[in-house]
C-alpha positions as a Markdown table, in Angstrom:
| # | Residue | x | y | z |
|---|---|---|---|---|
| 1 | Met | 9.2 | -7.4 | 57.3 |
| 2 | Lys | 12.1 | -5.0 | 57.0 |
| 3 | Gln | 11.8 | -2.6 | 54.1 |
| 4 | Ile | 12.9 | 0.9 | 52.8 |
| 5 | Phe | 12.0 | 3.1 | 49.9 |
| 6 | Phe | 13.6 | 6.0 | 48.1 |
| 7 | Tyr | 11.2 | 8.3 | 46.3 |
| 8 | Arg | 11.6 | 12.0 | 45.2 |
| 9 | Gly | 14.7 | 12.5 | 47.3 |
| 10 | Glu | 13.4 | 11.0 | 50.5 |
| 11 | Trp | 13.9 | 7.8 | 52.4 |
| 12 | Leu | 10.6 | 6.2 | 53.5 |
| 13 | Ser | 9.7 | 3.3 | 55.7 |
| 14 | Asn | 6.2 | 2.9 | 54.2 |
| 15 | Glu | 5.4 | 2.1 | 50.6 |
| 16 | Pro | 4.9 | 5.3 | 48.6 |
| 17 | Met | 1.9 | 5.7 | 46.3 |
| 18 | Val | 3.6 | 6.6 | 43.0 |
| 19 | Ser | 1.0 | 6.3 | 40.2 |
| 20 | Gly | -2.6 | 6.9 | 39.3 |
| 21 | Pro | -5.2 | 5.8 | 36.8 |
| 22 | Leu | -4.4 | 8.5 | 34.2 |
| 23 | Gln | -0.7 | 7.7 | 34.0 |
| 24 | Ile | 0.4 | 5.5 | 31.1 |
| 25 | Ser | 2.6 | 3.6 | 33.5 |
| 26 | Phe | -0.6 | 2.5 | 35.2 |
| 27 | Trp | -2.8 | 1.6 | 32.3 |
| 28 | Ser | -0.3 | 0.7 | 29.6 |
| 29 | Gly | 2.8 | -0.6 | 31.5 |
| 30 | Ser | 5.3 | 2.1 | 30.6 |
| 31 | Ser | 7.7 | 1.0 | 33.4 |
| 32 | Val | 10.9 | -0.9 | 33.8 |
| 33 | Phe | 12.6 | -2.4 | 36.8 |
| 34 | Asp | 15.6 | -4.4 | 37.8 |
| 35 | Gly | 16.0 | -7.0 | 40.5 |
| 36 | Ala | 19.2 | -7.2 | 42.6 |
| 37 | Arg | 20.0 | -8.8 | 45.9 |
| 38 | Ala | 21.5 | -8.0 | 49.3 |
| 39 | Ile | 22.5 | -11.3 | 50.8 |
| 40 | Lys | 23.5 | -10.8 | 54.4 |
| 41 | Gly | 25.4 | -7.6 | 53.6 |
| 42 | Ala | 26.7 | -8.6 | 50.1 |
| 43 | Leu | 25.3 | -7.0 | 47.0 |
| 44 | Pro | 26.4 | -9.2 | 44.1 |
| 45 | Asp | 26.8 | -7.5 | 40.7 |
| 46 | Ile | 24.9 | -4.5 | 42.0 |
| 47 | Gly | 26.6 | -2.2 | 39.5 |
| 48 | Leu | 25.5 | -4.3 | 36.6 |
| 49 | His | 21.9 | -4.2 | 37.8 |
| 50 | Ala | 22.0 | -0.5 | 38.0 |
| 51 | Gln | 23.4 | -0.2 | 34.5 |
| 52 | Arg | 20.7 | -2.5 | 33.2 |
| 53 | Val | 17.8 | -0.5 | 34.6 |
| 54 | Val | 19.1 | 2.6 | 32.9 |
| 55 | Arg | 19.4 | 0.7 | 29.6 |
| 56 | Ser | 15.9 | -0.7 | 30.1 |
| 57 | Ala | 14.5 | 2.8 | 30.6 |
| 58 | Lys | 16.0 | 4.1 | 27.4 |
| 59 | Ala | 14.8 | 1.0 | 25.5 |
| 60 | Met | 11.3 | 1.9 | 26.7 |
| 61 | Leu | 11.7 | 5.5 | 25.5 |
| 62 | Leu | 11.8 | 6.7 | 29.1 |
| 63 | Asn | 14.2 | 9.5 | 30.1 |
| 64 | Pro | 16.0 | 8.2 | 33.2 |
| 65 | Gly | 17.1 | 11.1 | 35.4 |
| 66 | Leu | 19.7 | 9.1 | 37.3 |
| 67 | Glu | 23.0 | 7.6 | 36.1 |
| 68 | Ala | 23.9 | 4.0 | 36.9 |
| 69 | Lys | 26.5 | 5.0 | 39.5 |
| 70 | Glu | 23.9 | 7.1 | 41.4 |
| 71 | Ile | 21.5 | 4.2 | 41.4 |
| 72 | Glu | 24.2 | 1.8 | 42.6 |
| 73 | Ser | 25.0 | 4.2 | 45.5 |
| 74 | Leu | 21.3 | 4.5 | 46.5 |
| 75 | Cys | 21.0 | 0.7 | 46.5 |
| 76 | Arg | 24.1 | 0.4 | 48.7 |
| 77 | Asp | 22.8 | 3.1 | 51.0 |
| 78 | Ala | 19.4 | 1.4 | 51.3 |
| 79 | Ala | 21.0 | -1.9 | 52.3 |
| 80 | Ala | 23.2 | -0.2 | 54.8 |
| 81 | Arg | 20.1 | 1.3 | 56.5 |
| 82 | Leu | 18.7 | -2.2 | 57.1 |
| 83 | Pro | 19.9 | -5.1 | 59.4 |
| 84 | Ala | 22.8 | -6.8 | 57.6 |
| 85 | Asp | 22.0 | -10.3 | 58.8 |
| 86 | Arg | 19.0 | -10.7 | 56.4 |
| 87 | Asp | 18.4 | -11.2 | 52.7 |
| 88 | Tyr | 16.7 | -8.4 | 50.7 |
| 89 | Tyr | 15.3 | -7.9 | 47.2 |
| 90 | Ile | 16.4 | -4.7 | 45.6 |
| 91 | Arg | 14.1 | -3.2 | 42.9 |
| 92 | Pro | 15.0 | 0.1 | 41.2 |
| 93 | Met | 12.3 | 1.3 | 38.9 |
| 94 | Phe | 11.6 | 4.0 | 36.3 |
| 95 | Tyr | 8.1 | 4.7 | 35.1 |
| 96 | Ser | 6.3 | 7.4 | 33.1 |
| 97 | Thr | 4.0 | 9.9 | 34.7 |
| 98 | Gly | 2.7 | 11.0 | 31.4 |
| 99 | Gln | -1.0 | 11.1 | 30.6 |
| 100 | Gly | -0.8 | 10.8 | 26.9 |
| 101 | Val | -0.4 | 7.7 | 24.8 |
| 102 | Ala | 3.4 | 7.7 | 24.8 |
| 103 | Pro | 6.2 | 8.8 | 27.1 |
| 104 | Glu | 7.2 | 12.4 | 26.5 |
| 105 | Gly | 10.0 | 14.7 | 27.6 |
| 106 | Asn | 10.9 | 14.6 | 31.3 |
| 107 | Asp | 7.8 | 12.7 | 32.5 |
| 108 | Thr | 9.9 | 9.8 | 34.0 |
| 109 | Glu | 10.1 | 9.1 | 37.7 |
| 110 | Phe | 12.4 | 6.9 | 39.8 |
| 111 | Val | 11.6 | 4.8 | 42.8 |
| 112 | Leu | 13.7 | 2.3 | 44.7 |
| 113 | Ala | 12.2 | -0.5 | 46.8 |
| 114 | Val | 14.3 | -2.7 | 49.1 |
| 115 | Phe | 12.4 | -5.3 | 51.1 |
| 116 | Glu | 13.2 | -8.4 | 53.1 |
| 117 | Ala | 13.0 | -11.6 | 51.0 |
| 118 | Pro | 14.9 | -14.7 | 52.2 |
| 119 | Leu | 16.6 | -16.8 | 49.6 |
| 120 | Pro | 14.3 | -19.7 | 48.7 |
| 121 | Asp | 15.1 | -23.4 | 49.1 |
| 122 | Pro | 17.8 | -24.7 | 46.8 |
| 123 | Ile | 15.3 | -27.1 | 45.3 |
| 124 | Ala | 12.8 | -25.1 | 43.1 |
| 125 | Gly | 10.4 | -28.0 | 42.7 |
| 126 | Gly | 8.9 | -29.4 | 39.5 |
| 127 | Ala | 8.7 | -27.8 | 36.0 |
| 128 | Cys | 6.6 | -28.4 | 32.9 |
| 129 | Leu | 6.5 | -27.1 | 29.4 |
| 130 | Ser | 4.2 | -24.1 | 29.0 |
| 131 | Ser | 1.7 | -23.5 | 26.2 |
| 132 | Phe | 2.8 | -19.8 | 26.3 |
| 133 | Arg | 5.8 | -18.4 | 24.5 |
| 134 | Arg | 8.2 | -15.6 | 24.7 |
| 135 | Cys | 7.7 | -12.9 | 22.0 |
| 136 | Ala | 10.0 | -12.1 | 19.2 |
| 137 | Val | 12.2 | -9.0 | 19.2 |
| 138 | Asp | 9.8 | -7.2 | 16.8 |
| 139 | Gln | 6.8 | -8.1 | 19.0 |
| 140 | Gly | 7.7 | -6.6 | 22.3 |
| 141 | Pro | 10.5 | -4.6 | 24.2 |
| 142 | Thr | 12.5 | -7.8 | 24.8 |
| 143 | Asn | 15.7 | -5.8 | 25.2 |
| 144 | Ala | 14.3 | -4.2 | 28.4 |
| 145 | Lys | 13.3 | -5.6 | 31.8 |
| 146 | Ala | 9.9 | -4.1 | 31.2 |
| 147 | Gly | 6.9 | -4.6 | 33.4 |
| 148 | Cys | 4.6 | -5.0 | 30.4 |
| 149 | Leu | 6.3 | -8.3 | 29.4 |
| 150 | Tyr | 5.6 | -10.1 | 32.7 |
| 151 | Pro | 1.9 | -10.8 | 32.5 |
| 152 | Asn | 2.6 | -13.5 | 29.9 |
| 153 | Gly | 5.0 | -15.2 | 32.3 |
| 154 | Gln | 2.4 | -14.9 | 35.0 |
| 155 | Arg | -0.2 | -16.7 | 32.8 |
| 156 | Ala | 2.4 | -19.4 | 32.2 |
| 157 | Leu | 3.1 | -19.7 | 35.9 |
| 158 | Leu | -0.5 | -20.1 | 36.9 |
| 159 | Glu | -1.0 | -22.6 | 34.1 |
| 160 | Ala | 1.9 | -24.6 | 35.5 |
| 161 | Arg | 0.5 | -24.5 | 39.0 |
| 162 | Asp | -2.9 | -25.6 | 37.8 |
| 163 | Arg | -1.1 | -28.7 | 36.5 |
| 164 | Gly | 0.6 | -29.4 | 39.8 |
| 165 | Phe | 4.0 | -27.9 | 38.9 |
| 166 | Asp | 6.0 | -25.0 | 40.4 |
| 167 | Leu | 7.6 | -23.5 | 37.3 |
| 168 | Pro | 6.9 | -23.3 | 33.6 |
| 169 | Val | 9.4 | -23.5 | 30.8 |
| 170 | Leu | 8.5 | -21.1 | 27.9 |
| 171 | Leu | 9.6 | -21.7 | 24.3 |
| 172 | Asp | 10.6 | -18.9 | 21.9 |
| 173 | Pro | 8.7 | -18.1 | 18.7 |
| 174 | Asn | 10.7 | -20.8 | 16.8 |
| 175 | Gly | 9.8 | -23.6 | 19.3 |
| 176 | Asn | 13.1 | -23.7 | 21.0 |
| 177 | Val | 13.6 | -23.4 | 24.8 |
| 178 | Ala | 13.8 | -19.8 | 26.0 |
| 179 | Glu | 13.6 | -19.7 | 29.8 |
| 180 | Phe | 11.5 | -20.1 | 32.9 |
| 181 | Ser | 8.8 | -17.6 | 33.6 |
| 182 | Thr | 11.1 | -15.3 | 35.7 |
| 183 | Ala | 14.5 | -16.9 | 35.4 |
| 184 | Asn | 17.0 | -18.3 | 32.9 |
| 185 | Ile | 17.3 | -22.1 | 32.4 |
| 186 | Trp | 20.3 | -24.5 | 32.3 |
| 187 | Ile | 20.5 | -28.2 | 31.6 |
| 188 | Val | 23.3 | -30.7 | 32.1 |
| 189 | Lys | 23.9 | -33.4 | 29.5 |
| 190 | Asp | 27.0 | -35.7 | 29.5 |
| 191 | Gly | 28.7 | -33.4 | 32.0 |
| 192 | Val | 28.2 | -30.3 | 29.9 |
| 193 | Ala | 26.3 | -27.3 | 31.3 |
| 194 | Lys | 24.1 | -25.9 | 28.5 |
| 195 | Thr | 21.9 | -22.8 | 28.4 |
| 196 | Pro | 19.9 | -21.4 | 25.6 |
| 197 | Ala | 21.9 | -19.1 | 23.3 |
| 198 | Ala | 20.7 | -15.5 | 23.7 |
| 199 | Asn | 18.6 | -14.7 | 20.7 |
| 200 | Gly | 16.8 | -11.5 | 21.8 |
| 201 | Thr | 13.6 | -13.2 | 22.9 |
| 202 | Phe | 14.7 | -13.3 | 26.6 |
| 203 | Leu | 17.1 | -11.3 | 28.7 |
| 204 | Ser | 20.5 | -12.8 | 29.1 |
| 205 | Gly | 20.4 | -12.5 | 32.8 |
| 206 | Ile | 23.2 | -11.0 | 35.0 |
| 207 | Thr | 23.2 | -14.1 | 37.1 |
| 208 | Arg | 23.3 | -16.3 | 34.0 |
| 209 | Arg | 26.4 | -14.4 | 32.6 |
| 210 | Arg | 28.1 | -14.6 | 36.0 |
| 211 | Leu | 27.5 | -18.3 | 36.1 |
| 212 | Ile | 28.9 | -18.8 | 32.6 |
| 213 | Arg | 32.2 | -17.2 | 33.9 |
| 214 | Leu | 32.3 | -19.1 | 37.1 |
| 215 | Leu | 31.7 | -22.5 | 35.6 |
| 216 | Thr | 34.2 | -21.8 | 32.8 |
| 217 | Gln | 36.9 | -20.7 | 35.2 |
| 218 | Asp | 36.2 | -23.8 | 37.2 |
| 219 | Gly | 36.8 | -26.1 | 34.2 |
| 220 | Ile | 33.2 | -27.2 | 33.7 |
| 221 | Pro | 32.3 | -27.3 | 30.0 |
| 222 | Val | 29.7 | -24.6 | 29.1 |
| 223 | Glu | 27.7 | -24.3 | 25.9 |
| 224 | Glu | 25.3 | -21.6 | 24.8 |
| 225 | Ala | 23.2 | -23.6 | 22.4 |
| 226 | Val | 19.8 | -24.0 | 20.7 |
| 227 | Leu | 17.9 | -26.3 | 23.0 |
| 228 | Ser | 14.7 | -28.2 | 22.1 |
| 229 | Pro | 12.0 | -29.6 | 24.3 |
| 230 | Glu | 13.6 | -33.0 | 23.7 |
| 231 | Asp | 16.8 | -31.8 | 25.3 |
| 232 | Leu | 14.8 | -31.1 | 28.5 |
| 233 | Ala | 13.2 | -34.5 | 28.3 |
| 234 | Thr | 16.6 | -36.2 | 28.3 |
| 235 | Ala | 18.6 | -33.7 | 30.6 |
| 236 | Glu | 20.5 | -35.2 | 33.5 |
| 237 | Glu | 20.0 | -32.0 | 35.5 |
| 238 | Ile | 17.8 | -28.9 | 35.0 |
| 239 | Ile | 18.9 | -25.7 | 36.8 |
| 240 | Val | 17.1 | -22.4 | 37.6 |
| 241 | Cys | 19.3 | -19.4 | 37.3 |
| 242 | Gly | 17.9 | -16.0 | 38.3 |
| 243 | Asn | 18.2 | -13.1 | 40.7 |
| 244 | Phe | 15.5 | -14.1 | 43.2 |
| 245 | Gly | 16.6 | -17.7 | 43.9 |
| 246 | Lys | 20.1 | -17.4 | 42.4 |
| 247 | Ile | 21.0 | -21.1 | 41.6 |
| 248 | Gln | 18.3 | -23.7 | 42.2 |
| 249 | Ala | 17.6 | -27.3 | 41.0 |
| 250 | Ile | 14.5 | -28.8 | 39.4 |
| 251 | Asp | 13.6 | -32.1 | 40.9 |
| 252 | Arg | 10.9 | -33.1 | 38.3 |
| 253 | Phe | 10.3 | -32.3 | 34.7 |
| 254 | Glu | 6.9 | -33.3 | 33.4 |
| 255 | Asp | 6.5 | -36.9 | 34.6 |
| 256 | Arg | 10.3 | -37.6 | 35.1 |
| 257 | Met | 11.9 | -37.2 | 38.5 |
| 258 | Leu | 15.4 | -35.6 | 38.6 |
| 259 | Thr | 18.1 | -35.6 | 41.3 |
| 260 | Pro | 20.0 | -32.5 | 41.9 |
| 261 | Gly | 23.4 | -33.3 | 40.5 |
| 262 | Pro | 27.1 | -32.5 | 40.8 |
| 263 | Val | 27.0 | -29.6 | 38.3 |
| 264 | Phe | 24.2 | -27.9 | 40.2 |
| 265 | Glu | 25.9 | -28.4 | 43.5 |
| 266 | Arg | 29.2 | -27.0 | 42.1 |
| 267 | Ala | 27.4 | -24.1 | 40.4 |
| 268 | Arg | 25.6 | -23.1 | 43.6 |
| 269 | Ala | 28.8 | -23.3 | 45.7 |
| 270 | Leu | 30.7 | -21.2 | 43.1 |
| 271 | Tyr | 28.0 | -18.6 | 43.1 |
| 272 | Met | 27.9 | -18.3 | 46.9 |
| 273 | Gln | 31.7 | -18.0 | 47.0 |
| 274 | Phe | 31.3 | -15.2 | 44.5 |
| 275 | Val | 28.7 | -13.6 | 46.8 |
| 276 | Glu | 31.2 | -13.7 | 49.7 |
| 277 | Ser | 33.8 | -12.0 | 47.5 |
| 278 | Glu | 31.4 | -9.2 | 46.7 |
| 279 | Arg | 31.4 | -8.2 | 50.4 |
| 280 | Gln | 34.8 | -6.6 | 49.7 |
| 281 | Val | 33.7 | -4.4 | 46.8 |
| 282 | Pro | 33.7 | -0.7 | 47.9 |
| 283 | Ala | 30.6 | 1.4 | 47.6 |
| 284 | Ala | 30.1 | 3.5 | 44.4 |
| 285 | Ala | 31.5 | 7.0 | 44.6 |
| 286 | Glu | 29.0 | 9.7 | 45.4 |
């Protein structure tokens, strides 16, 4: 597997050891990350991912020592150091090295990991409703891509797998549809592409926002709406929208089989066209 890391000013080919048991990033999850992609030389929306990891750090009361443009430049540099005919996952991270009970001063470190990760199959498999929920905005740092939020999604994922499914759908505290465990969700009903309205309980993903623009420009009706579990049960299509798999289709929800439909096919085609267009975007200024 091809991989590269940037840590404390150096490029490394082996994974650096960055934390220890006394650091609050280790025992209490004072860390943030972002997930971007290099897809055979293209880095779609890399600038937006760099901006978000800085915002996430500040939301977690960390003190990021790099600006978004610097992070974008490092991500582009990392991708350029690896074979361009492969797909990679790009993960910039900030974490606290403090040994107290809260981040303090300049105890924030940065590390970048870029590693080979082929795009998965366009069909994501089956999904089910989870017994776990996303937390409310006053119950967790939901405005950050914070590592401490992910164990709940991991519990949901393992629960779904135990039931014979591939992905769980989590509800928000009000019982409305929020998202998958690690990706945003779309449904199609009567030809309209619908995604849960952002209400603070989940991140309005960069790929999600990009897809809203692409579908709208293509003339496909889009609605950001409150969706109920009943909407999932009657959806014509269910689509997974996230950075790792980009645009994927669900072929089964609970006990109902689904066929990847025309909106999914068009959405995926539009997004991959956008990826191609991103090959022409110049690197960030040093």
